[in-house]
C-alpha positions in Angstrom: 80.9 84.5 101.2 80.5 88.0 100.2 82.1 89.9 96.8 84.9 91.2 98.5 85.6 88.5 100.8 85.7 86.3 97.0 88.4 89.2 96.1 90.6 88.9 99.4 90.1 85.3 98.7 91.6 85.3 95.2 95.4 86.9 96.7 95.3 84.4 99.4 98.2 81.9 99.9 97.3 79.6 97.2 97.8 82.6 94.5 100.3 84.0 96.1 102.5 81.3 96.6 101.9 79.7 92.7 105.5 79.8 90.4 103.7 82.5 88.2 102.8 85.2 91.1 105.9 84.8 92.2 107.4 85.8 89.1 104.7 88.8 88.3 105.5 90.2 92.3 109.6 90.3 91.4 109.0 91.6 88.5 106.5 94.5 90.1 108.9 95.4 93.0 111.6 95.4 90.5 109.4 98.1 88.5 108.6 100.1 91.8 112.2 100.0 92.3 112.8 101.9 88.9 110.4 104.3 89.1 111.4 105.4 93.4 115.0 105.4 91.7 113.8 107.8 89.3 112.3 109.3 91.8 114.6 110.3 94.0 117.2 111.6 91.2 115.3 114.1 90.0 115.0 114.7 93.8 118.4 115.9 94.3 118.2 118.0 90.8 114.9 119.2 91.6 115.7 120.9 95.6 119.1 121.6 94.3 117.9 123.4 90.9 120.2 121.2 88.0 119.6 118.7 85.6 115.9 118.8 85.7 113.4 120.3 83.5 111.3 121.6 87.0 113.2 122.8 89.7 112.2 124.4 93.0 111.9 127.8 91.6 110.8 127.6 88.0 107.2 126.9 86.6 104.5 128.5 85.7 103.8 131.9 87.7 100.9 131.9 90.3 99.6 134.1 93.0 101.4 133.5 96.1 98.7 132.7 97.7 97.9 129.8 94.9 101.6 128.8 95.6 100.7 128.6 99.3 97.8 126.1 99.1 98.7 124.1 96.5 102.5 123.9 97.4 101.0 122.9 100.9 98.6 120.4 99.9 101.0 118.7 97.2 103.4 118.4 100.5 100.6 117.4 102.4 99.0 114.2 100.9 102.6 113.2 100.9 102.9 113.3 104.6 99.6 111.6 104.5 100.2 109.2 102.7 103.5 108.3 103.3 102.7 108.0 107.8 99.6 106.3 107.5 100.7 103.1 104.8 104.6 102.8 107.2 101.6 102.2 109.9 101.1 98.8 111.3 96.9 99.3 111.8 97.3 100.3 108.3 99.4 97.4 107.3 97.2 95.0 108.9 94.5 96.4 106.7 96.2 96.5 103.5 98.0 93.7 103.4 93.4 92.3 103.8 94.0 93.0 99.3 97.5 93.5 99.2 99.8 90.5 99.0 102.0 90.5 101.4 104.9 90.1 99.9 104.5 93.2 97.7 103.2 95.6 100.5 106.4 97.5 100.6 106.7 97.6 97.0 103.4 99.4 97.2 103.8 101.3 99.4 107.7 102.9 97.8 105.6 103.1 94.3 102.7 105.1 95.9 105.7 107.5 97.3 107.1 107.8 94.5 104.3 108.5 93.1 102.6 111.0 95.2 106.4 113.0 94.6 105.9 112.9 91.3 103.2 114.8 91.5 104.6 116.9 93.7 107.4 118.2 91.9 104.9 117.8 88.9 102.4 120.5 90.1 104.3 122.8 93.0 104.6 126.1 92.7 107.1 128.4 92.5 107.9 131.3 95.5 111.3 133.3 93.8 111.4 135.5 96.1 114.9 135.5 97.2 115.3 135.1 101.6 119.3 135.0 101.3 121.9 134.8 98.6 125.2 134.0 99.4 127.8 136.2 97.0 130.9 134.5 98.3 131.8 131.6 95.0 133.7 130.1 98.4 131.0 129.9 100.6 128.5 129.3 97.6 130.5 126.7 96.6 130.8 125.5 100.2 126.8 124.6 101.1 126.5 123.0 97.6 128.7 121.1 98.3 127.5 120.4 101.8 123.7 119.5 100.2 125.2 117.2 97.5 126.9 116.0 100.9 123.1 115.1 102.6 122.1 113.5 99.7 125.3 111.2 99.9 124.3 110.8 103.6 120.6 109.2 103.0 121.9 107.1 100.5 125.0 105.4 102.5 122.5 105.2 105.3 120.3 102.7 103.2 122.5 100.7 102.5 123.9 100.7 106.5 120.5 98.9 107.2 119.5 96.8 104.5 118.7 99.5 101.4 116.9 96.0 99.2 114.2 95.5 101.8 113.7 99.5 102.5 112.7 99.5 99.2 110.9 96.1 98.5 113.4 94.2 95.9 114.3 91.7 98.6 110.7 91.1 100.2 109.7 90.0 96.3 112.8 88.7 96.1 113.0 86.1 99.0 109.4 85.2 98.0 110.8 83.9 94.0 112.9 81.5 95.8 110.1 80.5 98.2 112.4 82.1 101.6 110.1 83.1 104.6 110.9 86.4 105.8 113.3 86.7 108.6 111.7 88.0 111.8 112.9 91.6 112.4 116.0 92.1 114.5 117.6 95.3 115.9 121.0 96.7 114.4 122.8 99.7 115.1 125.3 100.1 112.3 128.7 102.2 111.4 126.4 105.7 111.7 123.2 104.8 113.7 126.2 104.5 116.4 125.9 108.3 116.6 123.1 109.0 115.3 119.0 107.7 115.6 118.2 108.7 112.2 121.0 109.7 109.7 118.4 109.6 107.0 116.6 112.1 107.7 119.4 114.0 109.0 121.0 113.5 105.2 117.7 114.8 104.1 117.5 118.2 106.8 120.9 118.7 105.4 120.1 118.2 101.8 117.3 120.5 101.9 119.2 123.4 104.2 122.3 123.4 102.8 121.1 126.2 99.8 123.6 129.4 98.4 120.1 130.9 96.9 117.1 130.7 99.4 114.2 131.1 97.5 110.7 131.5 99.4 109.3 128.2 98.0 112.5 126.7 98.9 112.1 127.9 102.1 108.6 126.7 101.9 109.5 123.2 101.1 112.8 123.1 104.2 110.4 124.4 106.6 107.7 121.6 106.0 109.2 119.1 105.5 111.7 118.8 108.4 108.5 119.3 110.4 107.0 116.5 108.9 110.3 115.3 110.1 110.1 115.4 113.3 106.6 114.0 113.3 107.9 110.6 111.2 110.7 110.2 113.8 107.8 110.5 116.5 105.3 108.0 114.8 108.6 105.9 113.3 109.9 105.4 117.4 106.7 104.6 118.8 106.6 101.5 115.8 110.1 100.7 117.3 109.4 100.9 120.8 106.4 98.6 120.2 108.8 95.6 118.1 111.8 96.3 120.3 110.8 97.5 123.8 112.8 98.1 126.8 116.0 97.2 123.6 115.3 100.5 122.1 114.7 102.3 124.6 117.7 102.0 126.0 119.1 103.2 121.9 116.8 106.2 122.2 118.1 107.0 126.0 121.7 106.0 124.3 122.0 107.4 121.4 121.2 111.5 120.1 118.3 111.7 118.1 119.8 114.1 114.9 122.7 115.6 115.8 125.5 113.6 116.6 127.6 115.4 119.6 124.6 114.9 121.6 123.1 112.6 123.0 119.7 112.1 124.5 118.6 113.5 127.4 
């Protein structure tokens, strides 16, 4: 047995099933969730430009070329981490080293850390692309952006917020419950659009009374990534649920509620 095999064996069923591991895994899941929660709250302030020390339009001065390169690298790092770690092939390999009960929490923690790195190292591009002068329209856009964030949060609770962010898994593990098999469901908003969470992000990113070049870059790249992410995610869902998801995809629009899929 190699040293690597011994390390993998050391986190096998006899360890992950022990009481002390279950409690440690539970605390780890809570910590990962708290890091996520702080990160998503900071993200709201970062994009909307309120109540945080560094926003999408503030930070150290740099040349346009440097800002473009650094910002694109930061967004690419998040996209790669977020997409690669979510794929079933990576999970099959990854859970040889990371115990299955904390796999989701670890994914959430890594995603949060990559976002915090983005917020920290983001370079502003302050050139104004558009600025809404009418105060009523400006307030409407700010309200719409905030509504997008609300849509993101409410949509996660419509499926299973705590499972999505790893708490459900570590809680079940602590209680000695077996994970329930995945079940396809389409509650509330999911009857009208397949991806209300992504729709909320798009609204939140684009509804801005003042759109700088940096904000536009962030909104454009993240929106492009959302469409790539949807394609990858739906391939996984078809593999998981088969014809049931194919019919759902034909029946329900991807993002725009009043348009049916073709």
